[in-house]
N, C-alpha and C positions, 0 to 999 in steps of 0.2 A: 611453665609448661609451654612446649612448642606447639605451634599450630599444626594440626594433623594428628596429634595424639588423642587418646580417648578421654572424653569427659562424661563420667557416669554412664559408661557403656555406649555413648554416641560418638562416632567418629566425626571430627570437624571436617576432614577431607571428604568423606562421603556425603556429609550434609551439604557441603559447598557444591558438590557435583549435582546433587539433587536439586538444589535451589537454582543452579545455573540452567539445568534442563527445563525446569518449571518456568523460569522467567523468560528464557529464550523462546519457548513454545508460545507463551502468552503474547510476547511482542511480535512473533512471526504472524500470528493471526491477524494483526492489525494491518499487515501489508500484503495479504493474500486475498484473492477473490475466490472463496471456496463455496461449493455447493454441497452441504452436508445434510445428513438426515436430521429431522427435528429433535432427535434426542441429544444432539450436541450443541449446535449453534443456530440461532434464529437469524436469517439473512433477509433483509428487505432493502434493496438498493445499496447493499453494503452491510457491514456488521453492526447490528443494532444492539444485540444482547448475546452474551454467551455465559455458560456456566463452567466452573472449574472442573467438574467431573469429566468434561469432554477432553481434558488433557490426557486421559487414559486411553483415548482412541488411537489406533495405530496410524491413521491417516495424518497425524500431526508430525510424524517423522522424528523419532528420538524423544518423544515425550516420556516422562518417568512413569514407571509402573506404580500401582498402589503401594507396593512394598517400599519402593524408593521414596515416595512421598511421605510415608510414615516416618522417615528419618527427619522430617522437619519438626517433629515433636521433640523439643529440647527441654532439659531440666530447667534452663533459664533462657526463655525466648529472647530474641533481640528486642530491645525496648526502643520505641519510636515516639517522639513528641512531634505533634503536628500543629502548626500555627498557620493562620490565614484568615480570610474574610468569608463572605457568604458562600463562595464556591466550595471552599474546604469545609465549611460548617454544614453544607448539604442542602442549600436552598434548591428547591424544585425536584429533589429526589428524597427517597426515604432514608432514614438514618443508616440502615444497614447497606445502603447502595453508594455511600460516599467512598472515595478512594482510600480514606483512612480505615474505614470498616472493612473494605475488601482486602487490604494488606493484612489486617489482623485475622479475619475469618478464613481467608483462602490461602495465605502464605505463612501463617503461624506466628506472626510478630505480636508483641504486646504494645498496643497503640493507645496513646492518650491524646485525644483530639480537643485542643483548646481554642479552636477557631471561633471568631465572633462575627456574625453578619454585620454588614454596613460599617466595617471598621478597617482602617488602614494600618500600616505597620507602626505608626507613631504611638498608638496605645500600648502595643506589646513592648515597644522599646522602653517606655517609661515604667511598665507594670509587669514585666514577665515573671518576676519572683512572686508577686502577689497573685498572679493568675494561676501559677502552679500550686501555691498554697491553698487558694480558695477552690481549686479544681479537685481537691481531695487526693492529690498525689503526695506520696511520702516525701518528706523534705530531703532525705539523703538518696533518693533514687538517682541512678546514673543512666542517662540515655545513650544508646549506641548510635542512633540516627535522629536527626532533627530536620523536619521539612518545613519550609517557609514559603507561603504563597500570598503575595499582596499585589499582583500585577493589575488587578481590576480596581481595587479600592484606594491605592496610593502607597507610595514607598517612602514618605517622609520619616526620617529616623531609622531607616533600615540599617544603616551602618552601625548605629548605636546598638540596635537589637542584635545584630550578628556578632558584634564584639562581645556583648554580655554573654551570649550563648557560648561562644568559644572559650571565654574565661571560666565559665561554669562547667562546661563539658569539653575538656581539652581533647579528648580522643574521639568525639562523635563525628560521624559522617554528616555534614550539613549539606542539604540539598535544597536549592531554590527552585521552586516550581514556577516556571515562566509561562503564563497563559496569555490568551488574547481573546478579543470579542469579534464576532462576525457581523455586527450591525453595520449597515451601510448609510452613507450620506444620501441626500436626495439625488445627486448626480451619478449615483451608482458606485461611488468609491467607498472602500471600507473605512470606517471611522477609526479603527485601531491602527496606529502607526506601525506597531510590531508586525501585524498581518500584512500591511501594505508593503513593508520592507521585504518580508518573505516572498511576496509575489514578485517584486522587482528582482530578487536574487534568482528565482526560477526562470523568469523571462530572459534574464541575462545569461542563462545556461550555467548557473552556479551549481546545479545538481542537488541531490538530497542529503549530501554530507552534513551532519549536524554542525560542523565547523563553519559551513557556508552560511548558516543561519545565525551563528553566534553574534555576528555583527549587528543583528536586528534587535538584540536585547538593549534595554536602557543602559547607557554607559555607567550611570550611577549604581545600578544593580550589579553589573558585571564587576565593577571596581570593588564594591562592598563584599561580594561573594568571594572574589579572588583574594582579598586581603585576609580573610579568615580561613583560607584553604578549602572553601566550599566548592560545590559542583552545581552547574546549571542543568536542569532538566527542562527542555523546551518542548511544548506541545507541537508535534509535527504539523506543517502547514496543510490546510485543507486543499490547496491547489495541486499538490503533487499527484501525478497520474497513477502512481503506485499505491496511493492511500485511498482505497475504495471505501465509500460509505462514511467518509469523515464528517460530512455535514450532519450525520446523525450523532456526532459527539456533543451537539449543543441542544439546549432546551429551546422552546419556541421563542423565548425572549432574546435569543442570539447572544446571550452573555454567559449564563450559567451552563455548566456541563450537564449532559444527560447521563443516564445509567451507563451507556457505552463509553461516554467521555471519561467518566470516573474510572471505569475499568482500564481504559487506556493509560491514564495517569498512574494508577496503581501498578500496572505492569512495568511502566517506565521507571518508577521509583525503585522497584525490586531489582530491575536490571542494573540500575546505577549502584545499588548497594552490593549486588553480587560482584561487580567489577572492583569494588572497594573492600571486598571481604578480607583480604590478607592484612589490611591495615587496622581492622577492628580487634583490639586486644581482648583476651579472655577476661581480664579484670580491668575495665576502663577506669580512668581517674575521675574524681569529682573535685572540681575547683570551687571557687568562692564567688559570691554575689558582690563582694567588696562594698559593703554598706547597704546595698539593695534598694528596695522601694517599699512604699506603703500606699496602696491604691484602693479606692472604694468605687465600685461601679453599681449603678442603679438600673442599668440597661435591661437586665433580666427580671426586674420587678421586685427586688428585695433590697432593703436598706441594711447595711451591716450593723452589727451590734453596737459598735462604737461610733456610729453616725446618728445624729438626732436632727430631724427635720422640724424646726420650731415654727416656721412660717412657710406656707406653700403646700403643694400637694403633689404626690407621685402619681402620674397618670399613664395609663396604657394608651399610647397614641397610635399604635398599629396592632389591632386585635388579631389580625391574620397571622402575623409573625411574632406577636408577643413582645413588642419593644416598649420599654418604659422610660419616662424622663420626668424630672421636676419641671413643670411648665410655669413660665412667667409671662403674663400678658401686660399690655400697656398700663402703666401706673402701678402695677403690682410689684411686690418684693418677695423673693424667696430667701430664707435664712437657714443655713445649715451649720450645725456644730459637729466638729470632728477632732479626734486626738492626734497629736504628732509626737513621735517617740524620740526625735533627735532635734538638735538645735539648728537654727538658720537653714531650714529646708525649703528648696524651691517648690512652688505649687503650681499646678496646671489644672485647668478645668476641661472636661470633655463635654462636647455639645454637638448638636446636629447642624448640618449645613445642606443646603440645596437651593437651586434656582440661580438664574443670572438675568437680572439682579437678584440678590439674596431675598428669599422669602422669610428670612428671620430678622428680628429687629436689632438695632443697636442697644447695648445694655451698659449700665453702670455697675461696676464691681468693686467691692471692698473686702479687705481681709484684716482681721485684728486678733490678737490674743484676748481670751476672755477676761484676763486680769487688767487689760487696758480699758480706758474710758472710750465710749463711742466717739467722743470729739477727736480722739487721736487717730481715727481711721484714715487710711490713705486710699483715695479713690482713683480708679482708672476706668476708661470706657473703651469698648471695641465693638466692631461690626462683624458678625460671622462672615467667613469667607464665602465667595460665590462658588457654586458647583453646578455646571450646566446640565449634566445628564443624570447624576445619581444623588440619592438621599442617604448620606453616610455620616458617621461620627468623625469629628476632628477635635484637636485639643489646642488650648491656648495657655501659654505660661503667663502667670501674673507677675507684675513688676515687683511687688513686695514679697517677702519670704515669711514663712510660718515659724513660730517659735515653739519649743517644747511645751506640751500641755494641750488644753482645749483651745481651739481656734474657731472663729466665727466668720463664715463666708456669706456675704450678702450680695444678691443680684437683683437689680431693678431694671425693668424694661422701659426704654425711652421712646419707642415708636409703636405705632399701630401698623402691623404688617399682616400678611395672609396667615402666617403661622406664629404661635407664641414661641419665645425663646425656650429651648429645651436643654436642660442640664442633665447629662447622663453619667457623670462621674467626677471624682476628685483624685488627683494623682500627685504623689510625693516621691521623687526619685533623687536620693542623695548621691548616688554613684554617677548619675547622668552628668553632674557638673564636673566630675573629675575623670570621666571615662578616657579622655585623650591621654592624660598623664598615666593612668593605669595601663592603657593599651601599649604605650611606648615602653613600658617596663615588663611587657608580657614574657619575654625570654627568661627573665629572672624568676617571674612568678610561676610560669609553667615548668621550669626546671626544678623549682622547689616542690611543686606538686608531684613531679615524677619521682623525686627522692622519697617523698612521703608514701607514694603508691608502692615503691619498691620495698620499703620497710614493712608496709602492710602485707604484701605478698609473703614475705618471709615469716611473718607472725602466723599467717594462715597455714 
């Protein structure tokens, strides 16, 4: 079927025009200083909050009518997977005020938000298949759009995550949401290097062209996004004179987005998707996880069925945000039993880090198969990494591997520190060890997927 033909009575061409007008009008609002009646937008030193019904007002110039907006109701909405840290998860705003929820409720997409607070991209890189499975998402669902946001919490493993997403969803529009913080140092300088770079670009007369700011993105992010054919969406800089009220994009902590900030990002994502609309096939392909992963997280307060805590206790260490971990204090040992489905699997443990020097203790870690004798255990020790500003999850790969069957993980705290060691998850990723080899063969793999998809279309 060619793009522009009818799908169940809905014209793709008309749908695209309606979406273009809707996204353009939304983005336009972020760059205009408008004085509108209270029924449309609330303005206080700039745009603080706006509601989508205001797009029906004539003063937005070219905004779609209600009838045109009804075209956004599709038999199969565009499906979007959203990954990220606390910003994307919705810290400091209500669940229906996140940019993921706004894209779903206001623009008609089907959105699955799997963001995890206080977590960088390394966890998703190791556990994306398990995250989708445990998130209640159908195993064979195909996403048209995948958004990824880890600018605040860390980008370790981002290249692995994006490669795995591209191999699984060959036709998806992958959008990296590049954010920044507006916290300042004591000397008045902004702490965030991305934001400082944007300020230098503007002061040098670089203009507001997004290409001018692309140089401010982390080179590792830019390279990883480009490698998979993704697109960067960068939050516009707060310094530009045409962006009124941009300081209202941030919560009082100067890090998380406010309601207005989430709406801005939602509008930007929709605008990116509209530009890429011709490349989204009517029947997108579904690739493979290529061995996949097997991960167990305790961060939300539940032990999976195939994990047994035989020594230690699962504790709610942050009651305000509902974060849990298996805590291990000086002289104590936590012992966890879990199953492994494949042979010789690399194991990593997720744990909390914060403080410089670290507020968490050095620990002794051992891993053995249940069939082995305790005397055969191999021990290793490590000190949690330092993190000056934030309290987040990190992972550490163990030196020894797990064998098929039941394995025993033991962790003993070796120091008396301000905080007990906090274990938040166990991760097994068989594909992560061979991702480079698989990625180098991607042309063969993806062409085979294309042939399968073509045969499937003929059958339908």
